[in-house]
C-alpha positions as CSV (number, residue, x, y, z in Angstrom):
1,M,2.5,-105.5,45.0
2,L,3.1,-108.3,42.6
3,K,-0.3,-109.8,43.2
4,S,-2.1,-106.6,42.3
5,A,0.0,-106.2,39.1
6,L,-0.6,-109.8,37.9
7,D,-4.3,-109.5,38.7
8,S,-4.5,-106.6,36.2
9,H,-3.4,-108.9,33.4
10,S,-6.1,-109.7,30.9
11,K,-5.6,-113.4,31.1
12,L,-4.8,-113.9,34.8
13,N,-6.9,-113.8,38.0
14,C,-4.8,-113.5,41.1
15,Q,-6.6,-114.2,44.3
16,G,-5.5,-112.8,47.6
17,E,-4.1,-114.7,50.6
18,L,-6.2,-117.8,50.5
19,F,-4.4,-119.2,53.5
20,H,-4.7,-116.1,55.7
21,P,-6.1,-117.2,59.1
22,T,-8.3,-114.2,59.7
23,P,-10.9,-114.6,56.9
24,H,-10.4,-118.3,56.3
25,D,-10.0,-119.7,59.8
26,F,-13.1,-121.9,59.8
27,S,-12.6,-123.3,56.3
28,M,-8.9,-124.1,56.9
29,R,-9.6,-125.9,60.1
30,R,-12.6,-127.8,58.8
31,L,-11.4,-128.7,55.3
32,G,-7.6,-128.9,55.8
33,A,-5.1,-127.6,53.2
34,V,-6.3,-129.6,50.2
35,G,-10.1,-129.2,50.8
36,H,-9.7,-125.5,51.5
37,L,-7.8,-125.0,48.3
38,E,-10.3,-127.0,46.3
39,S,-13.2,-125.0,47.7
40,F,-12.1,-122.0,45.6
41,K,-12.4,-123.9,42.3
42,L,-9.4,-122.3,40.8
43,G,-8.8,-122.5,37.1
44,P,-5.4,-122.9,35.3
45,L,-4.9,-119.1,35.0
46,D,-6.0,-118.4,38.7
47,G,-3.3,-117.8,41.3
48,F,-3.1,-117.0,45.0
49,V,-0.7,-115.5,47.5
50,V,0.8,-117.3,50.5
51,H,3.7,-116.3,52.8
52,G,6.6,-118.7,53.1
53,F,7.7,-117.1,56.3
54,V,4.8,-117.7,58.7
55,P,4.6,-114.9,61.4
56,T,3.8,-115.7,65.1
57,E,0.0,-115.2,64.6
58,G,0.1,-118.0,62.0
59,Q,1.7,-120.6,64.2
60,P,-1.6,-122.4,65.2
61,Y,-2.0,-123.2,61.5
62,I,1.5,-124.5,60.9
63,G,0.3,-128.0,60.2
64,I,-2.1,-126.7,57.5
65,Y,0.8,-124.7,56.0
66,E,3.1,-127.7,56.0
67,D,0.4,-129.7,54.2
68,L,0.1,-126.9,51.6
69,W,3.8,-126.9,50.9
70,Q,3.7,-130.6,50.2
71,V,0.7,-130.4,47.9
72,L,2.5,-127.7,45.9
73,R,5.5,-130.1,45.6
74,V,3.4,-133.0,44.4
75,F,1.5,-131.1,41.7
76,H,4.4,-128.9,40.6
77,V,2.2,-125.8,40.7
78,P,3.8,-122.9,38.9
79,M,5.3,-120.7,41.6
80,I,6.8,-117.2,41.7
81,I,8.9,-116.9,44.8
82,V,9.8,-113.3,45.9
83,Q,12.8,-113.2,48.2
84,R,14.0,-110.1,49.9
85,Q,17.6,-109.0,50.6
86,D,17.0,-106.1,52.9
87,Q,15.5,-107.9,55.9
88,I,16.0,-104.9,58.2
89,R,13.6,-102.8,56.1
90,R,11.2,-105.8,55.9
91,A,11.2,-106.1,59.7
92,A,10.6,-102.4,60.2
93,S,7.8,-102.3,57.7
94,A,6.2,-105.4,59.3
95,K,6.3,-103.9,62.7
96,I,4.8,-100.5,61.6
97,A,2.1,-102.3,59.6
98,Q,1.2,-104.4,62.7
99,S,0.9,-101.4,64.9
100,R,-1.2,-99.5,62.3
101,R,-3.1,-102.6,61.3
102,T,-2.5,-101.5,57.7
103,W,-0.5,-103.6,55.3
104,R,-0.9,-101.9,52.0
105,R,-1.0,-98.3,50.6
106,T,-2.7,-97.1,47.5
107,P,-1.2,-94.3,45.4
108,K,-3.6,-91.8,46.9
109,C,-2.7,-92.5,50.5
110,P,0.1,-90.7,52.2
111,T,3.2,-92.6,53.3
112,T,3.5,-93.4,57.0
113,E,5.6,-91.2,59.2
114,E,5.7,-93.6,62.1
115,T,8.9,-95.0,63.7
116,C,9.7,-98.2,65.5
117,T,12.4,-100.0,67.4
118,L,13.9,-103.4,66.6
119,D,15.3,-105.9,69.1
120,V,18.4,-107.4,67.7
121,E,17.8,-110.9,69.1
122,E,14.2,-111.0,67.8
123,F,15.4,-109.7,64.5
124,L,18.1,-112.4,64.2
125,R,15.6,-115.2,65.1
126,A,13.3,-114.0,62.4
127,L,16.2,-113.7,59.9
128,N,17.2,-117.3,60.5
129,N,13.6,-118.4,59.8
130,V,13.6,-116.4,56.6
131,Y,16.9,-117.9,55.4
132,S,15.6,-121.4,56.3
133,C,12.6,-120.8,54.1
134,D,14.8,-119.5,51.3
135,R,16.9,-122.7,51.4
136,L,13.8,-124.9,51.4
137,S,12.3,-123.0,48.5
138,K,15.3,-123.8,46.3
139,Q,15.3,-127.4,47.4
140,W,11.6,-128.1,47.2
141,Y,10.6,-126.1,44.2
142,P,13.4,-126.2,41.6
143,W,10.9,-125.3,38.8
144,A,9.8,-122.1,40.5
145,H,10.6,-118.7,39.2
146,M,12.6,-116.8,41.8
147,V,13.1,-113.1,41.9
148,Q,14.6,-110.7,44.4
149,Y,12.3,-108.0,45.6
150,E,15.0,-105.3,45.2
151,T,15.6,-106.5,41.6
152,L,11.9,-106.5,40.9
153,T,11.3,-103.0,42.1
154,R,14.5,-101.7,40.4
155,E,13.9,-103.4,37.0
156,W,10.2,-103.7,37.1
157,P,9.3,-103.9,33.3
158,V,12.1,-106.5,32.6
159,E,11.3,-108.7,35.6
160,V,7.5,-108.5,35.2
161,A,8.0,-109.5,31.6
162,K,10.0,-112.6,32.7
163,I,7.3,-113.6,35.1
164,Q,4.6,-113.4,32.5
165,Q,6.7,-115.5,30.1
166,Y,7.2,-118.0,32.9
167,L,3.4,-118.2,33.4
168,G,2.9,-118.7,29.6
169,V,0.8,-115.6,28.9
170,G,1.4,-112.7,26.6
171,V,3.5,-109.9,28.0
172,E,1.4,-106.9,29.0
173,R,2.3,-103.6,30.7
174,L,1.4,-104.2,34.3
175,V,1.3,-101.6,37.1
176,P,0.7,-102.4,40.8
177,R,-2.3,-100.9,42.5
178,I,-0.4,-100.4,45.7
179,E,2.8,-98.5,46.5
180,K,5.7,-98.6,49.0
181,Q,4.7,-98.1,52.6
182,D,7.6,-95.8,53.5
183,P,10.5,-94.7,51.2
184,R,12.4,-92.8,54.0
185,P,16.0,-93.8,54.8
186,I,16.0,-96.6,57.3
187,A,17.7,-94.5,59.9
188,D,14.7,-92.3,60.0
189,I,12.3,-95.2,60.5
190,I,14.1,-97.3,63.2
191,T,14.7,-95.1,66.3
192,N,17.5,-97.3,67.6
193,Y,19.1,-97.9,64.3
194,P,22.7,-96.8,65.3
195,R,22.6,-99.2,68.2
196,L,21.0,-101.9,66.1
197,R,23.7,-101.5,63.5
198,E,26.4,-101.6,66.1
199,Q,25.0,-104.8,67.6
200,L,24.6,-106.5,64.2
201,L,28.2,-105.6,63.2
202,K,29.4,-107.3,66.3
203,T,27.9,-110.6,65.2
204,Q,30.6,-110.7,62.5
205,R,28.2,-112.4,60.1
206,P,28.9,-111.2,56.5
207,D,25.3,-111.5,55.5
208,I,24.2,-109.2,58.4
209,I,26.8,-106.7,57.5
210,E,25.6,-106.7,53.9
211,L,22.0,-106.2,55.0
212,V,23.2,-103.2,57.1
213,R,25.0,-101.8,54.0
214,V,21.9,-102.2,51.8
215,A,19.7,-100.5,54.4
216,D,22.2,-97.7,54.9
217,E,22.3,-97.0,51.1
218,G,18.5,-96.9,51.0
219,V,18.3,-98.9,47.8
220,D,14.8,-100.1,48.5
221,T,13.2,-96.8,47.3
222,A,12.7,-97.5,43.7
223,V,9.0,-98.5,43.6
224,P,7.4,-95.0,43.8
225,T,9.8,-93.8,41.1
226,K,9.2,-96.7,38.8
227,L,5.5,-96.4,39.2
228,K,5.6,-92.8,38.2
229,E,7.7,-93.6,35.1
230,L,5.3,-96.4,34.2
231,K,2.2,-94.3,34.6
């Protein structure tokens, strides 16, 4: 979402996922992190996207990713780190996207009506990995601009203006070219949500309880509304 918006800026050129294994497998393995990055000949106003939380399919490339993180530390590359509070919705969206093999939706495409189930142990393991990445981000990249996904979608014009100021470019009115995958209440998306909620509450972890509350309230539905207002 943010990549497509920044790419529409008159001064910026935001590449895609330059370290995605599917299209870049050969280059990443042959050149390594630094060589692969240099092969794109990026300018000072070029950017790219990379996931801090590496999913299972990215594990064979973990050494390359670790090299990349260190390179970014050495050169103090300007970074925008998007963190997400509602990890339950993130996990559900990821599972549906993997089953459909579709990770983005344009405004003309209908929202998905699919459902999924989440295993609580699998979810907690992924959650711990996400929290670990969040902690490392603050420790390794203190100069980075951090923004919460929920805040970004709720206060889009304000937060996008801050990002442009951080990047040192003029503030323009930016609109993403993709929209939210599924704005339905989380209970309509996760088939075992009552049981999942019960299991998570039993863990007695305040952060999990807060995630459940956020998911219950459905606060992560602001993107389509905001886009309509901006258009």
